[in-house]
C-alpha positions as a Markdown table, in Angstrom:
| # | Residue | x | y | z |
|---|---|---|---|---|
| 1 | Met | 0.0 | 0.0 | 0.0 |
| 2 | Gln | 2.8 | 2.4 | 0.8 |
| 3 | Thr | 4.6 | 1.6 | -2.4 |
| 4 | Leu | 1.4 | 2.3 | -4.4 |
| 5 | Ser | 1.0 | 5.7 | -2.6 |
| 6 | Leu | 4.6 | 6.6 | -3.4 |
| 7 | Leu | 4.0 | 5.6 | -7.0 |
| 8 | Val | 0.9 | 7.8 | -7.3 |
| 9 | Asn | 2.9 | 10.7 | -5.8 |
| 10 | Arg | 5.7 | 10.2 | -8.4 |
| 11 | Leu | 3.1 | 10.3 | -11.2 |
| 12 | Leu | 1.5 | 13.5 | -9.7 |
| 13 | Gln | 4.9 | 15.1 | -9.6 |
| 14 | Leu | 5.1 | 14.6 | -13.4 |
| 15 | Leu | 2.4 | 17.1 | -14.1 |
| 16 | Pro | 4.2 | 20.3 | -13.1 |
| 17 | Val | 7.3 | 19.0 | -14.9 |
| 18 | Leu | 5.4 | 18.5 | -18.2 |
| 19 | Leu | 3.8 | 21.9 | -17.7 |
| 20 | Gly | 7.1 | 23.7 | -17.3 |
| 21 | Ile | 8.5 | 21.8 | -20.3 |
| 22 | Ala | 5.5 | 22.8 | -22.4 |
| 23 | Ile | 5.9 | 26.5 | -21.5 |
| 24 | Val | 9.6 | 26.6 | -22.1 |
| 25 | Thr | 9.3 | 24.8 | -25.5 |
| 26 | Phe | 6.5 | 27.1 | -26.6 |
| 27 | Leu | 8.5 | 30.3 | -25.8 |
| 28 | Leu | 11.7 | 29.0 | -27.4 |
| 29 | Leu | 9.8 | 28.1 | -30.6 |
| 30 | Lys | 8.2 | 31.6 | -30.7 |
| 31 | Leu | 11.6 | 33.2 | -30.4 |
| 32 | Thr | 13.0 | 31.1 | -33.2 |
| 33 | Pro | 13.4 | 33.0 | -36.5 |
| 34 | Gly | 11.1 | 32.0 | -39.3 |
| 35 | Asp | 7.5 | 32.1 | -40.3 |
| 36 | Pro | 5.6 | 28.7 | -40.3 |
| 37 | Ala | 3.0 | 30.1 | -42.7 |
| 38 | Arg | 5.7 | 31.3 | -45.1 |
| 39 | Leu | 7.4 | 27.9 | -45.1 |
| 40 | Leu | 4.0 | 26.2 | -45.7 |
| 41 | Val | 2.8 | 28.3 | -48.7 |
| 42 | Gly | 6.1 | 29.2 | -50.2 |
| 43 | Asp | 7.9 | 32.5 | -50.9 |
| 44 | Arg | 5.7 | 33.5 | -53.8 |
| 45 | Ala | 2.4 | 33.4 | -51.9 |
| 46 | Ser | 0.5 | 36.6 | -51.6 |
| 47 | Glu | -0.1 | 38.5 | -48.4 |
| 48 | Glu | -3.8 | 37.5 | -48.5 |
| 49 | Thr | -2.8 | 33.8 | -48.6 |
| 50 | Leu | -0.4 | 34.3 | -45.7 |
| 51 | Ala | -3.0 | 36.0 | -43.7 |
| 52 | Ala | -5.5 | 33.3 | -44.3 |
| 53 | Val | -3.0 | 30.6 | -43.3 |
| 54 | Arg | -2.1 | 32.5 | -40.1 |
| 55 | Gln | -5.8 | 32.9 | -39.2 |
| 56 | Glu | -6.5 | 29.2 | -39.9 |
| 57 | Tyr | -3.8 | 28.0 | -37.5 |
| 58 | Gly | -4.2 | 30.8 | -35.0 |
| 59 | Leu | -0.7 | 32.2 | -35.7 |
| 60 | Asn | -2.0 | 35.8 | -35.9 |
| 61 | Arg | -3.1 | 35.7 | -32.2 |
| 62 | Pro | -1.0 | 37.1 | -29.3 |
| 63 | Trp | 1.3 | 34.6 | -27.7 |
| 64 | Pro | -0.6 | 34.4 | -24.4 |
| 65 | Val | -3.8 | 33.5 | -26.3 |
| 66 | Gln | -1.9 | 30.9 | -28.4 |
| 67 | Leu | -0.4 | 29.4 | -25.2 |
| 68 | Gly | -3.9 | 29.3 | -23.5 |
| 69 | Thr | -5.4 | 27.6 | -26.6 |
| 70 | Tyr | -2.6 | 25.1 | -26.6 |
| 71 | Phe | -3.0 | 24.2 | -22.9 |
| 72 | Gly | -6.8 | 24.0 | -23.4 |
| 73 | Lys | -6.4 | 21.4 | -26.1 |
| 74 | Leu | -3.6 | 19.6 | -24.2 |
| 75 | Ala | -6.0 | 19.2 | -21.2 |
| 76 | Gln | -8.3 | 17.3 | -23.6 |
| 77 | Gly | -5.5 | 15.1 | -24.8 |
| 78 | Asp | -5.2 | 17.0 | -28.1 |
| 79 | Leu | -1.5 | 17.7 | -29.1 |
| 80 | Gly | -2.7 | 19.8 | -32.0 |
| 81 | Glu | -2.3 | 19.4 | -35.8 |
| 82 | Ser | 0.8 | 19.4 | -37.9 |
| 83 | Ile | 1.0 | 22.3 | -40.3 |
| 84 | Arg | 3.3 | 20.4 | -42.6 |
| 85 | Phe | 1.6 | 17.0 | -42.6 |
| 86 | Arg | -2.0 | 18.2 | -42.0 |
| 87 | Lys | -2.4 | 15.3 | -39.5 |
| 88 | Pro | -2.9 | 15.1 | -35.7 |
| 89 | Val | 0.4 | 15.2 | -33.9 |
| 90 | Ser | -0.6 | 12.2 | -31.8 |
| 91 | Gly | -1.1 | 10.2 | -35.0 |
| 92 | Leu | 2.3 | 11.3 | -36.3 |
| 93 | Ile | 4.1 | 10.3 | -33.1 |
| 94 | Leu | 2.5 | 6.8 | -33.3 |
| 95 | Gln | 3.4 | 6.6 | -37.0 |
| 96 | Phe | 7.1 | 7.4 | -36.5 |
| 97 | Leu | 7.5 | 5.7 | -33.1 |
| 98 | Pro | 8.1 | 2.0 | -34.2 |
| 99 | Pro | 11.5 | 2.6 | -35.8 |
| 100 | Thr | 12.7 | 4.5 | -32.8 |
| 101 | Ile | 11.5 | 1.9 | -30.3 |
| 102 | Phe | 13.1 | -0.9 | -32.5 |
| 103 | Leu | 16.3 | 1.0 | -32.6 |
| 104 | Val | 16.4 | 1.6 | -28.9 |
| 105 | Leu | 15.8 | -2.1 | -28.2 |
| 106 | Tyr | 18.4 | -3.0 | -30.8 |
| 107 | Val | 20.9 | -0.8 | -29.0 |
| 108 | Val | 20.1 | -2.4 | -25.6 |
| 109 | Ser | 20.5 | -5.9 | -27.1 |
| 110 | Leu | 23.9 | -5.0 | -28.4 |
| 111 | Thr | 25.0 | -3.0 | -25.3 |
| 112 | Val | 24.0 | -5.3 | -22.4 |
| 113 | Pro | 26.0 | -8.4 | -23.4 |
| 114 | Thr | 29.0 | -6.4 | -24.5 |
| 115 | Thr | 28.9 | -4.4 | -21.2 |
| 116 | Leu | 28.8 | -7.6 | -19.1 |
| 117 | Leu | 31.6 | -9.2 | -21.0 |
| 118 | Leu | 34.0 | -6.2 | -21.0 |
| 119 | Ala | 33.2 | -5.1 | -17.4 |
| 120 | Ile | 33.7 | -8.6 | -16.0 |
| 121 | Ala | 36.9 | -9.1 | -17.9 |
| 122 | Ala | 38.2 | -5.8 | -16.7 |
| 123 | Ala | 37.2 | -6.4 | -13.1 |
| 124 | Arg | 38.6 | -10.0 | -13.0 |
| 125 | Asn | 41.9 | -8.7 | -14.4 |
| 126 | His | 42.1 | -5.5 | -12.5 |
| 127 | Gly | 45.3 | -3.7 | -13.4 |
| 128 | Gly | 46.2 | -6.2 | -16.1 |
| 129 | Trp | 46.5 | -5.8 | -19.8 |
| 130 | Ala | 42.9 | -6.7 | -20.5 |
| 131 | Asp | 41.8 | -4.0 | -18.0 |
| 132 | Gln | 44.0 | -1.4 | -19.5 |
| 133 | Ala | 42.9 | -2.2 | -23.0 |
| 134 | Ile | 39.2 | -2.0 | -22.1 |
| 135 | Arg | 39.8 | 1.4 | -20.3 |
| 136 | Val | 41.5 | 2.7 | -23.5 |
| 137 | Phe | 38.5 | 1.6 | -25.5 |
| 138 | Gly | 36.3 | 3.4 | -23.1 |
| 139 | Val | 38.3 | 6.6 | -23.5 |
| 140 | Cys | 38.0 | 6.3 | -27.3 |
| 141 | Gly | 34.3 | 5.7 | -27.0 |
| 142 | Phe | 33.8 | 8.9 | -24.9 |
| 143 | Thr | 35.8 | 11.1 | -27.2 |
| 144 | Leu | 34.6 | 10.0 | -30.7 |
| 145 | Pro | 31.7 | 12.2 | -31.9 |
| 146 | Val | 28.6 | 10.1 | -32.6 |
| 147 | Phe | 28.0 | 11.8 | -36.0 |
| 148 | Trp | 31.6 | 11.1 | -37.1 |
| 149 | Val | 31.3 | 7.5 | -36.1 |
| 150 | Ala | 28.0 | 7.2 | -38.0 |
| 151 | Ile | 29.5 | 8.8 | -41.1 |
| 152 | Met | 32.6 | 6.6 | -41.0 |
| 153 | Leu | 30.6 | 3.3 | -40.5 |
| 154 | Ser | 28.1 | 4.2 | -43.2 |
| 155 | Arg | 31.0 | 4.9 | -45.6 |
| 156 | Leu | 33.0 | 1.8 | -44.8 |
| 157 | Phe | 30.3 | -0.9 | -44.3 |
| 158 | Gly | 27.6 | 0.7 | -46.4 |
| 159 | Val | 29.2 | 2.4 | -49.4 |
| 160 | Glu | 32.6 | 0.7 | -49.7 |
| 161 | Leu | 31.8 | -2.8 | -48.7 |
| 162 | Gly | 28.0 | -2.8 | -49.3 |
| 163 | Trp | 27.3 | -5.0 | -46.3 |
| 164 | Phe | 24.5 | -2.9 | -44.8 |
| 165 | Pro | 22.1 | -0.3 | -46.0 |
| 166 | Val | 22.9 | 3.3 | -45.1 |
| 167 | Ser | 19.3 | 4.5 | -45.0 |
| 168 | Gly | 15.7 | 3.4 | -44.4 |
| 169 | Tyr | 14.0 | 1.0 | -42.1 |
| 170 | Gly | 13.0 | -2.0 | -44.3 |
| 171 | Thr | 10.0 | -4.2 | -44.1 |
| 172 | Gly | 9.8 | -7.2 | -41.8 |
| 173 | Phe | 11.8 | -8.1 | -38.7 |
| 174 | Leu | 14.9 | -9.4 | -40.5 |
| 175 | Glu | 15.1 | -6.3 | -42.8 |
| 176 | His | 14.7 | -4.1 | -39.7 |
| 177 | Leu | 17.7 | -5.9 | -38.1 |
| 178 | His | 19.7 | -5.4 | -41.3 |
| 179 | His | 18.8 | -1.8 | -41.9 |
| 180 | Leu | 19.2 | -0.7 | -38.3 |
| 181 | Phe | 22.4 | -2.6 | -37.5 |
| 182 | Leu | 24.8 | 0.4 | -38.3 |
| 183 | Pro | 22.6 | 2.9 | -36.4 |
| 184 | Ala | 22.5 | 0.6 | -33.4 |
| 185 | Leu | 26.2 | -0.2 | -33.6 |
| 186 | Thr | 27.0 | 3.6 | -33.8 |
| 187 | Thr | 25.0 | 4.3 | -30.7 |
| 188 | Ser | 26.4 | 1.3 | -28.8 |
| 189 | Ile | 30.0 | 2.4 | -29.5 |
| 190 | Trp | 29.1 | 5.5 | -27.4 |
| 191 | Leu | 27.0 | 3.8 | -24.8 |
| 192 | Val | 29.1 | 0.7 | -24.0 |
| 193 | Pro | 32.0 | 2.6 | -22.5 |
| 194 | Val | 29.7 | 4.5 | -20.2 |
| 195 | Met | 28.1 | 1.2 | -19.0 |
| 196 | Val | 31.4 | -0.6 | -18.7 |
| 197 | Gln | 33.0 | 2.0 | -16.5 |
| 198 | Ser | 30.0 | 2.0 | -14.2 |
| 199 | Leu | 29.8 | -1.8 | -13.9 |
| 200 | Arg | 33.5 | -2.2 | -13.6 |
| 201 | Ala | 33.6 | 0.3 | -10.7 |
| 202 | Ala | 30.7 | -1.4 | -9.0 |
| 203 | Leu | 32.3 | -4.8 | -9.3 |
| 204 | Leu | 35.6 | -3.6 | -7.8 |
| 205 | Glu | 33.7 | -1.9 | -5.0 |
| 206 | Lys | 31.6 | -4.9 | -4.1 |
| 207 | Ser | 34.6 | -7.2 | -4.3 |
| 208 | Glu | 35.9 | -5.5 | -1.1 |
| 209 | Ala | 32.6 | -5.5 | 0.7 |
| 210 | Asp | 32.2 | -7.1 | 4.1 |
| 211 | Phe | 29.7 | -9.8 | 2.9 |
| 212 | Val | 32.2 | -10.8 | 0.2 |
| 213 | Thr | 34.9 | -11.1 | 2.8 |
| 214 | Ala | 32.6 | -13.2 | 4.9 |
| 215 | Ala | 31.8 | -15.5 | 2.0 |
| 216 | Arg | 35.5 | -16.0 | 1.3 |
| 217 | Ser | 36.2 | -16.8 | 4.9 |
| 218 | Lys | 33.7 | -19.6 | 4.7 |
| 219 | Gly | 35.9 | -21.3 | 2.1 |
| 220 | Leu | 33.7 | -20.6 | -0.9 |
| 221 | Pro | 35.6 | -20.7 | -4.3 |
| 222 | Glu | 36.4 | -17.3 | -5.8 |
| 223 | Arg | 34.3 | -18.1 | -8.9 |
| 224 | Gly | 31.3 | -18.8 | -6.8 |
| 225 | Val | 31.8 | -15.7 | -4.7 |
| 226 | Phe | 32.0 | -13.6 | -7.8 |
| 227 | Trp | 28.9 | -15.0 | -9.6 |
| 228 | Arg | 26.7 | -15.4 | -6.5 |
| 229 | His | 27.6 | -12.4 | -4.4 |
| 230 | Ile | 29.7 | -9.7 | -6.2 |
| 231 | Leu | 28.0 | -9.6 | -9.7 |
| 232 | Pro | 24.3 | -9.6 | -8.5 |
| 233 | Asn | 25.0 | -6.8 | -6.0 |
| 234 | Ala | 27.0 | -4.7 | -8.5 |
| 235 | Leu | 24.2 | -4.8 | -11.2 |
| 236 | Leu | 21.8 | -2.5 | -9.4 |
| 237 | Pro | 23.7 | 0.8 | -9.9 |
| 238 | Thr | 24.3 | -0.2 | -13.5 |
| 239 | Leu | 20.6 | -1.0 | -13.9 |
| 240 | His | 19.8 | 2.5 | -12.8 |
| 241 | Leu | 22.3 | 4.0 | -15.3 |
| 242 | Leu | 20.9 | 1.7 | -18.1 |
| 243 | Gly | 17.4 | 3.1 | -17.4 |
| 244 | Val | 18.6 | 6.6 | -17.6 |
| 245 | Met | 20.4 | 5.8 | -20.9 |
| 246 | Val | 17.4 | 4.1 | -22.4 |
| 247 | Ala | 15.2 | 7.1 | -21.5 |
| 248 | Tyr | 17.8 | 9.4 | -23.1 |
| 249 | Leu | 18.0 | 7.2 | -26.2 |
| 250 | Ile | 14.3 | 7.6 | -26.9 |
| 251 | Gly | 14.8 | 11.2 | -27.6 |
| 252 | Gly | 18.6 | 11.2 | -28.2 |
| 253 | Thr | 18.7 | 9.2 | -31.4 |
| 254 | Ile | 18.2 | 12.4 | -33.5 |
| 255 | Ile | 21.8 | 12.5 | -34.8 |
| 256 | Val | 21.9 | 8.8 | -35.7 |
| 257 | Glu | 18.5 | 8.8 | -37.3 |
| 258 | Ala | 19.4 | 11.9 | -39.3 |
| 259 | Val | 22.6 | 10.4 | -40.6 |
| 260 | Tyr | 21.1 | 7.0 | -41.5 |
| 261 | Ala | 17.7 | 8.5 | -42.7 |
| 262 | Val | 15.8 | 6.3 | -40.2 |
| 263 | Pro | 12.1 | 7.3 | -40.3 |
| 264 | Gly | 11.8 | 7.6 | -36.5 |
| 265 | Leu | 11.0 | 10.3 | -34.0 |
| 266 | Gly | 14.4 | 11.9 | -34.2 |
| 267 | Arg | 14.2 | 12.5 | -37.9 |
| 268 | Leu | 10.6 | 13.8 | -37.4 |
| 269 | Met | 11.9 | 16.2 | -34.8 |
| 270 | Val | 14.6 | 17.6 | -37.1 |
| 271 | Ser | 12.3 | 18.1 | -40.0 |
| 272 | Ser | 9.7 | 19.7 | -37.8 |
| 273 | Ile | 12.2 | 22.2 | -36.4 |
| 274 | Leu | 13.4 | 23.1 | -39.8 |
| 275 | Ser | 9.8 | 23.6 | -41.1 |
| 276 | Arg | 8.8 | 25.5 | -37.9 |
| 277 | Asp | 6.0 | 22.9 | -37.3 |
| 278 | Tyr | 5.4 | 24.1 | -33.7 |
| 279 | Ser | 2.7 | 21.6 | -32.8 |
| 280 | Val | 4.9 | 18.6 | -33.7 |
| 281 | Val | 7.9 | 19.9 | -31.9 |
| 282 | Gln | 5.9 | 20.6 | -28.8 |
| 283 | Gly | 4.2 | 17.3 | -28.9 |
| 284 | Leu | 7.5 | 15.4 | -29.4 |
| 285 | Thr | 9.1 | 17.3 | -26.5 |
| 286 | Leu | 6.3 | 16.4 | -24.2 |
| 287 | Phe | 6.5 | 12.8 | -25.4 |
| 288 | Phe | 10.2 | 12.6 | -24.8 |
| 289 | Ala | 9.8 | 14.1 | -21.3 |
| 290 | Leu | 7.0 | 11.7 | -20.5 |
| 291 | Ala | 8.9 | 8.7 | -21.8 |
| 292 | Thr | 12.0 | 9.7 | -19.7 |
| 293 | Val | 10.1 | 9.9 | -16.5 |
| 294 | Leu | 8.1 | 6.7 | -17.1 |
| 295 | Val | 11.2 | 4.7 | -18.0 |
| 296 | Thr | 13.0 | 6.0 | -14.9 |
| 297 | Leu | 10.0 | 5.1 | -12.8 |
| 298 | Leu | 9.9 | 1.6 | -14.2 |
| 299 | Val | 13.6 | 1.1 | -13.4 |
| 300 | Asp | 12.9 | 2.3 | -9.8 |
| 301 | Ile | 10.1 | -0.3 | -9.5 |
| 302 | Ala | 12.3 | -3.0 | -10.9 |
| 303 | Thr | 15.0 | -2.1 | -8.4 |
| 304 | Thr | 12.6 | -2.4 | -5.5 |
| 305 | Leu | 11.5 | -5.8 | -6.7 |
| 306 | Ile | 15.1 | -7.0 | -7.0 |
| 307 | Asp | 16.2 | -5.4 | -3.7 |
| 308 | Pro | 13.4 | -4.8 | -1.2 |
| 309 | Arg | 15.7 | -2.6 | 0.9 |
| 310 | Val | 15.4 | 0.1 | -1.8 |
| 311 | Arg | 12.4 | 2.3 | -1.7 |
| 312 | Leu | 10.8 | 4.6 | -4.3 |
């Protein structure tokens, strides 16, 4: 009952966060140079046509009125209508969401096994050549820009060797795996070093904990101590970090989707910003914020189920 009450309180705390994000996004878009009506009808449109378009979409109203209208629709679950696509924003989000979700899950499926393998190898050979090599790999992963890695991989494996497509999403599960391998690999090259450093540090810390010393004093083999005591207790901090990274990836795949022309939410966000499609940008920003909070909350719930000592 107490856990349910804390869960409800966390969800209620989400409302003012979303409200603040919506206001800030609205003001930033209004301060951005450019006229959505002009971008919609073209440079050769007459002033009468521009005035009609601005009146149709309420762009000629004062900012406070536009903001009030937006929140009124938002309270009814209406994210507005796209000026560019002439479709409801909620429908556009659902249309472009599957490639992004598939890409995020693909990245996680590549990242988790690699992280476990490298972190365990580094921790079990602390100070050795394997540990040093993995740490050097981590430094390279931190420093290489994601867009540069994406361009290099697409040029090498897509253009030169022709092993993987450099754009699109494909049709069917196997084609999705084929088309999104390079975007997922690009993101994993950045994400794996972050996860490895976290898990490696946790493994080294737990290896010196009192309960590990007690297990060793009972004569348990080192292999059993590691797999039964050290690793399970070291996974919780990394699980939290993974949840934060997954929440970030939902809205942070913009660069990768833009380079590889993946028809996901990131590409929709870029095209909407360039076309000054305010409703879509606001809707996507709220969606990313909501997804971030919900994923983080799910990770907290999973943590409490794994370790009852942890509370929301």
